[in-house]
C-alpha positions in Angstrom: 0.0 0.0 0.1 1.4 3.3 -1.0 1.4 6.3 1.2 -1.0 9.2 0.3 -0.5 12.6 2.2 -2.8 15.3 1.0 -2.3 19.0 1.5 -5.6 20.7 0.9 -7.1 21.1 -1.6 -8.6 21.9 -2.7 -9.7 22.0 -2.5 -8.8 21.7 -5.6 -8.4 22.3 -6.3 -5.9 21.4 -5.8 -6.4 22.5 -9.4 -3.1 23.8 -10.8 0.6 22.7 -11.0 0.7 19.2 -9.8 3.3 16.6 -9.8 2.5 13.0 -9.2 4.8 10.7 -7.2 4.5 7.3 -5.2 5.8 6.6 -1.9 7.5 3.3 -1.2 5.6 0.5 0.5 6.0 0.4 4.3 6.7 -3.2 4.3 7.0 -6.1 1.8 3.9 -7.8 0.6 3.2 -11.4 2.0 2.6 -14.0 -0.4 -0.5 -13.7 -2.5 -1.2 -10.1 -1.3 -2.1 -7.5 -3.7 -0.5 -4.2 -3.5 -2.6 -1.3 -5.1 -0.6 1.7 -5.8 -2.0 5.1 -4.6 -0.8 8.3 -6.3 -0.2 11.5 -4.3 -0.2 14.8 -5.9 1.5 18.1 -4.8 -0.7 20.9 -5.8 -1.2 24.8 -5.2 -3.1 25.3 -2.0 -6.7 26.2 -2.5 -6.1 29.6 -0.7 -3.7 30.6 -3.4 -6.3 29.7 -6.1 -8.8 31.8 -4.3 -6.3 34.8 -4.1 -6.5 34.6 -7.9 -10.4 34.4 -8.0 -10.2 37.5 -5.7 -8.8 39.5 -8.6 -12.1 39.1 -10.5 -14.0 42.3 -10.4 -17.2 42.0 -8.3 -16.4 38.6 -7.1 -18.5 37.8 -4.0 -17.4 34.6 -2.0 -20.4 34.8 0.1 -22.4 33.9 -2.9 -20.9 30.5 -2.8 -22.1 30.0 0.9 -25.4 31.5 0.6 -27.1 28.2 -0.6 -24.6 25.8 1.3 -26.6 22.9 2.9 -25.0 21.5 5.8 -23.7 17.8 5.0 -25.3 14.9 6.6 -23.2 11.9 6.1 -24.7 8.6 6.8 -21.4 6.4 6.4 -17.7 6.6 7.0 -16.8 7.3 3.3 -19.4 10.1 3.3 -17.8 11.5 6.3 -14.3 11.5 4.8 -15.5 13.2 1.6 -17.5 15.7 3.4 -14.3 16.5 5.6 -12.5 17.3 2.5 -15.3 19.4 0.9 -15.8 21.2 4.3 -12.2 22.3 4.2 -12.9 23.9 0.7 -16.0 25.7 1.9 -14.0 27.0 5.0 -11.5 28.5 2.9 -14.2 30.2 1.0 -15.7 31.5 4.2 -12.1 32.7 5.2 -12.1 34.9 1.9 -15.6 36.0 2.5 -14.5 37.0 5.9 -17.7 35.1 7.3 -17.1 34.3 10.8 -20.4 32.8 11.5 -20.4 30.3 8.8 -16.6 29.6 9.3 -17.3 28.5 12.8 -20.3 26.4 11.8 -18.0 24.6 9.2 -15.3 24.0 12.0 -18.0 22.3 14.2 -18.7 20.0 11.2 -14.9 19.4 10.7 -14.4 18.4 14.4 -17.2 16.1 14.3 -15.9 14.3 11.1 -12.4 13.9 12.6 -14.0 12.5 15.8 -15.9 10.1 13.7 -12.8 9.0 11.8 -11.1 8.4 15.3 -8.2 10.9 15.0 -6.4 12.0 18.1 -8.0 14.4 20.5 -5.7 17.3 19.5 -7.7 17.6 16.2 -11.0 18.1 18.2 -9.7 21.5 19.6 -10.0 23.3 16.1 -12.7 25.7 17.0 -11.1 27.0 20.2 -8.0 27.8 18.4 -9.7 29.4 15.4 -11.9 31.5 17.9 -8.9 33.1 19.3 -7.5 33.9 16.0 -10.9 35.3 14.7 -11.1 37.6 17.8 -7.8 39.2 16.7 -9.1 39.3 12.9 -6.1 37.4 12.0 -7.4 36.0 8.9 -4.1 34.9 7.3 -3.5 32.7 10.4 -6.9 31.2 10.2 -6.5 30.3 6.5 -3.0 28.5 7.5 -4.6 26.9 10.4 -7.3 25.3 8.2 -4.8 24.1 5.6 -2.6 22.6 8.2 -5.6 20.8 9.9 -6.6 18.9 6.6 -2.8 18.0 6.1 -2.5 16.7 9.8 -5.5 14.9 9.7 -4.7 12.9 6.7 -1.3 12.3 8.1 -3.0 10.7 11.0 -5.3 8.7 9.1 -2.5 7.4 7.0 -0.6 6.4 10.2 -3.9 4.4 11.2 -3.9 2.8 7.9 -7.1 4.3 6.8 -6.2 4.7 3.2 -9.8 4.9 1.9 -10.5 8.0 3.9 -7.3 9.7 2.7 -8.3 9.4 -0.8 -11.8 10.4 -0.3 -10.8 13.5 1.8 -8.8 14.5 -1.3 -11.5 13.7 -3.6 -14.2 15.7 -1.4 -11.7 18.9 -1.3 -10.9 18.8 -5.0 -14.4 18.1 -6.4 -16.0 20.8 -3.9 -13.2 23.2 -4.8 -13.9 22.8 -8.4 -17.4 23.4 -7.9 -16.8 26.5 -5.9 -14.2 28.0 -8.4 -16.1 27.3 -11.4 -19.2 28.8 -9.9 -17.3 32.0 -9.2 -15.8 32.0 -12.5 -18.9 31.6 -14.6 -20.8 34.3 -12.7 -17.9 36.6 -13.0 -16.6 35.7 -16.5 -14.7 38.4 -18.2 -12.2 36.1 -20.0 -10.5 32.9 -20.4 -7.1 33.5 -18.7 -8.6 33.1 -15.2 -10.1 29.6 -16.1 -6.5 28.1 -16.1 -6.8 27.6 -12.6 -9.2 24.7 -13.4 -6.5 22.9 -15.3 -5.2 20.4 -12.6 -4.4 17.4 -14.8 -2.3 15.5 -12.3 -5.0 15.5 -9.6 -7.6 14.3 -11.9 -5.3 11.5 -13.2 -4.4 10.6 -9.7 -8.0 10.3 -8.6 -9.1 8.4 -11.6 -6.4 5.8 -10.5 -7.3 5.8 -6.9 -10.9 6.0 -6.9 -11.6 2.6 -8.4 -8.8 1.1 -6.3 -10.1 1.6 -2.8 -10.6 -1.3 -0.5 -14.1 -0.8 0.4 -15.9 -3.0 -1.7 -19.4 -2.0 -0.7 -18.7 1.6 -1.6 -17.3 0.6 -5.1 -20.7 -1.4 -5.7 -22.7 1.8 -5.0 -24.3 3.5 -8.1 -23.6 6.9 -6.9 -19.9 6.1 -6.3 -19.6 4.6 -9.7 -21.5 7.8 -11.1 -19.0 9.9 -9.3 -16.0 8.3 -11.1 -17.7 8.8 -14.5 -18.2 12.4 -13.5 -14.4 12.5 -13.0 -13.8 11.1 -16.3 -15.9 13.6 -18.1 -14.1 16.4 -16.2 -10.9 14.9 -17.4 -12.0 15.2 -20.8 -12.8 18.7 -20.5 -9.6 19.5 -18.8 -7.5 17.9 -21.5 -9.7 19.2 -24.3 -7.8 22.7 -24.4 -4.1 23.0 -25.6 -3.4 26.3 -23.7 -5.3 25.2 -20.6 -7.9 27.9 -20.8 -11.6 27.1 -21.2 -14.9 28.9 -22.6 -17.7 29.9 -20.2 -19.8 27.1 -21.5 -17.0 24.6 -20.5 -16.7 26.1 -17.1 -20.5 25.7 -16.7 -20.2 22.1 -17.5 -17.2 21.6 -15.0 -19.6 23.2 -12.5 -22.5 21.0 -13.4 -20.4 17.8 -13.4 -18.5 18.6 -10.0 -21.9 19.9 -8.4 -23.6 16.4 -9.3 -20.8 14.6 -7.6 -21.0 16.7 -4.5 -24.8 16.3 -4.3 -24.8 12.6 -5.0 -22.5 12.1 -1.8 -25.3 13.7 0.2 
């Protein structure tokens, strides 16, 4: 089993400038054991992508949060997915300087971390963020959220909960893509900004990892199979452009596909 360590996403969204690499297995496989390679991508943090989006004239980060529905995961895979997606939303809340929504999301993150059985230290996020928010230190808040996801995924790797690591990355990337494409298509002034959506390495890694998780029950779920198909269609759009920029119609299609996946996990 290969090691996967996610930095946020992101979200994304991880969406730009990624490189793919494989980690060495922790131990030699026993006879007859199947080793599945899991790919880890280094990517531009979602906060940097959001900083690029902030240059769009009239961009309103709160518009993303306005219709946000609180996740209600029923299974552990959905919890992991929603944790990643929540990090993407939390970073949007930071850019919007929306304290109330950020603290609500933080409570969800802490709840998900507890369900996934990580260390107690990860259950103190709300308290530490409140202190930073009282000082209006938004940059440190942003850094704290990004470090939180990275630390949680490291812990889950150490617990050998590899499926959750993959699903956290997936949730962060697909929700980040939904958020970023929404902001672009509603503030479209040209194709140049759309290059932040061209994350080939992340989409390739996910198309490798998602069908290779160990949870056979999840693999049999129709919504999960549909999600993999959505990612494949997203890849086709991302690879369709030689200069890695996209039309407004293509951005709308990316938003439609990513929103469909996010909603299917609910």
